[in-house]
C-alpha positions as CSV (number, residue, x, y, z in Angstrom):
1,X,10.2,20.7,-1.8
2,X,9.9,24.1,-2.3
3,X,7.7,26.5,-4.5
4,X,10.5,27.4,-6.9
5,X,10.9,23.5,-7.6
6,X,7.5,22.5,-8.1
7,X,5.5,26.1,-8.6
8,X,3.0,27.1,-6.5
9,X,0.1,25.4,-8.2
10,X,2.1,22.3,-8.0
11,X,2.6,22.5,-4.4
12,X,-1.0,23.2,-3.8
13,X,-2.1,20.3,-5.4
14,X,0.9,18.0,-3.9
15,X,-0.8,19.5,-0.3
16,X,-4.5,18.4,-1.1
17,X,-2.9,14.9,-2.0
18,X,-1.1,14.5,1.4
19,X,-4.3,15.7,2.9
20,X,-6.3,13.5,1.6
21,X,-4.2,10.6,2.1
22,X,-3.1,11.2,5.5
23,X,-6.8,11.8,6.8
24,X,-8.1,8.3,7.7
25,X,-11.5,9.6,7.4
26,X,-11.2,10.7,4.3
27,X,-9.7,7.4,3.4
28,X,-12.5,5.5,4.6
29,X,-9.8,3.4,6.4
30,X,-8.7,1.8,9.5
31,X,-5.5,2.8,11.4
32,X,-2.5,1.4,10.0
33,X,-1.3,0.2,13.4
34,X,-4.7,-2.0,13.3
35,X,-4.1,-3.5,9.9
36,X,-0.6,-4.2,10.7
37,X,-1.5,-6.4,14.0
38,X,-4.3,-8.6,11.4
39,X,-0.8,-10.1,10.4
40,X,1.4,-12.5,12.3
41,X,4.6,-9.5,11.9
42,X,7.6,-10.6,13.2
43,X,10.2,-7.9,14.4
44,X,12.7,-9.2,12.0
45,X,10.1,-8.7,9.1
46,X,10.4,-7.4,5.8
47,X,7.6,-5.2,4.8
48,X,6.8,-3.5,1.2
49,X,4.3,-0.6,1.3
50,X,2.9,-0.6,-2.2
51,X,1.5,2.6,-3.6
52,X,3.0,3.8,-0.1
53,X,2.0,7.6,-0.4
54,X,3.1,10.3,2.6
55,X,4.0,6.7,4.4
56,X,0.7,6.5,5.8
57,X,1.2,2.8,6.4
58,X,5.1,2.9,5.8
59,X,6.1,5.0,9.4
60,X,3.9,2.9,11.9
61,X,5.6,-0.1,9.8
62,X,8.7,0.7,10.3
63,X,8.0,1.5,13.9
64,X,6.9,-2.3,14.5
65,X,9.7,-3.7,13.0
66,X,13.3,-3.9,12.7
67,X,13.8,-5.5,9.5
68,X,13.9,-2.7,6.2
69,X,10.4,-1.1,5.4
70,X,10.3,-0.6,1.2
71,X,8.1,2.3,0.7
72,X,7.6,1.9,-3.2
73,X,5.5,5.0,-5.2
74,X,5.6,6.4,-8.6
75,X,5.6,9.7,-7.5
76,X,8.8,10.5,-6.8
77,X,7.7,14.0,-4.5
78,X,6.3,11.3,-2.0
79,X,8.8,9.7,-1.5
80,X,10.6,12.3,-0.5
81,X,8.0,13.2,1.5
82,X,8.3,9.8,3.2
83,X,11.9,10.4,3.7
84,X,11.6,13.8,5.5
85,X,8.7,12.2,7.6
86,X,10.9,9.3,8.5
87,X,13.8,12.0,9.5
88,X,11.8,14.0,12.1
89,X,10.6,10.9,13.4
90,X,14.2,9.1,13.8
91,X,13.3,6.2,12.2
92,X,15.9,4.6,10.1
93,X,14.8,1.3,8.4
94,X,12.8,2.7,5.6
95,X,14.2,2.4,2.1
96,X,11.9,4.4,-0.6
97,X,11.6,2.8,-4.0
98,X,10.7,4.4,-7.0
99,X,8.5,2.0,-9.5
100,X,5.4,0.3,-10.4
101,X,3.6,-2.5,-8.7
102,X,3.8,-4.0,-12.1
103,X,7.0,-3.8,-12.3
104,X,8.3,-3.5,-8.5
105,X,11.9,-3.0,-8.5
106,X,13.1,-5.6,-5.8
107,X,14.7,-8.9,-6.0
108,X,12.2,-12.4,-6.4
109,X,11.6,-13.1,-2.7
110,X,12.7,-9.9,-1.1
111,X,9.6,-9.3,1.6
112,X,7.7,-11.2,4.1
113,X,4.5,-9.2,4.3
114,X,3.2,-6.8,1.5
115,X,0.5,-4.5,1.7
116,X,-1.6,-2.5,-0.9
117,X,-3.9,0.1,0.8
118,X,-6.0,1.7,-1.5
119,X,-3.9,1.4,-4.6
120,X,-4.8,-1.9,-6.5
121,X,-7.8,0.2,-8.3
122,X,-5.3,2.4,-9.9
123,X,-3.9,-0.3,-11.8
124,X,-4.0,-1.0,-15.6
125,X,-3.4,-4.7,-15.4
126,X,-4.6,-6.4,-12.0
127,X,-3.7,-10.2,-12.7
128,X,0.2,-8.8,-14.0
129,X,0.4,-6.8,-10.4
130,X,-1.0,-9.9,-8.2
131,X,1.8,-11.7,-9.5
132,X,4.5,-9.2,-9.3
133,X,3.5,-9.0,-5.8
134,X,3.7,-12.3,-5.4
135,X,7.1,-12.4,-6.9
136,X,8.8,-10.7,-4.9
137,X,7.2,-12.2,-1.6
138,X,8.8,-15.1,0.3
139,X,6.8,-18.3,0.5
140,X,4.3,-18.2,3.1
141,X,4.6,-14.7,3.1
142,X,1.5,-12.2,3.6
143,X,-0.2,-10.3,1.2
144,X,-3.2,-7.6,2.9
145,X,-5.3,-5.7,0.1
146,X,-7.5,-3.3,1.6
147,X,-9.8,-1.4,-1.3
148,X,-13.1,0.4,-1.6
149,X,-15.7,-1.7,-2.0
150,X,-17.3,-1.5,-5.7
151,X,-21.2,-0.4,-5.7
152,X,-23.6,-1.1,-8.6
153,X,-24.7,2.4,-8.8
154,X,-21.2,3.7,-8.9
155,X,-20.3,6.2,-11.3
156,X,-17.2,5.5,-13.6
157,X,-15.6,8.2,-12.2
158,X,-14.0,6.1,-9.6
159,X,-12.5,3.5,-10.6
160,X,-13.2,0.3,-8.0
161,X,-13.0,-2.9,-7.6
162,X,-15.2,-5.5,-5.8
163,X,-14.3,-7.9,-2.9
164,X,-15.6,-10.3,-4.9
165,X,-13.2,-9.9,-8.3
166,X,-10.3,-8.8,-6.1
167,X,-11.0,-12.2,-4.6
168,X,-11.0,-13.9,-7.6
169,X,-8.2,-12.5,-8.9
170,X,-6.0,-13.3,-5.4
171,X,-6.6,-16.3,-5.9
172,X,-6.2,-16.8,-9.5
173,X,-2.7,-15.5,-9.1
174,X,-2.2,-18.5,-6.2
175,X,-1.9,-17.3,-2.9
176,X,-4.6,-18.7,-0.2
177,X,-7.3,-16.3,0.7
178,X,-7.0,-16.5,4.9
179,X,-8.9,-13.8,5.8
180,X,-12.1,-11.4,4.4
181,X,-13.3,-8.8,6.6
182,X,-15.4,-5.2,5.6
183,X,-14.7,-3.0,8.6
184,X,-17.4,-0.6,6.7
185,X,-19.8,-0.8,4.2
186,X,-17.2,1.0,1.5
187,X,-14.1,-0.8,2.7
188,X,-12.7,-4.6,2.6
189,X,-10.0,-6.2,3.6
190,X,-8.6,-9.6,1.9
191,X,-5.5,-11.2,3.7
192,X,-3.7,-14.0,1.8
193,X,-1.0,-16.0,2.4
194,X,1.9,-17.4,-0.5
């Protein structure tokens, strides 16, 4: 990524986006290693990081498994960033995939674990996206959803999905919700099994 390719204004915006996505304090997030330990990860597992961004979860996931870790994002610049980061850290089991959550360009039953961290509030059709996640998961696979809780008096400036609505949508898709957590007042985690 260079200024000539993206322009100085584009580079500044990209740098701000990277700073936000890589900063757990700004994300209100739990460390990715802790999140990954919440599901029974096998070293042979294939993992899908939905809305991978900077690789905040992708990189630690790739360190935990020998299997492939797919980093899915709609932003090609973010995928380039993940590839650069992986190369610097000598990580070779990451495959970046340009695409959206409601049309994942992977085969049916392609992954053991799918993670969606602070991304599902951005999708246009939550039901379609959850069905697509279910499609790419192997039978018995795990889906991990991390989202910001919707507050009653919250403005429409930040799209949010309440944990109760998310849980209902996940169940409606045919997943079995096996664990729900609220590590902070602002954050919830739902772990489901196909």
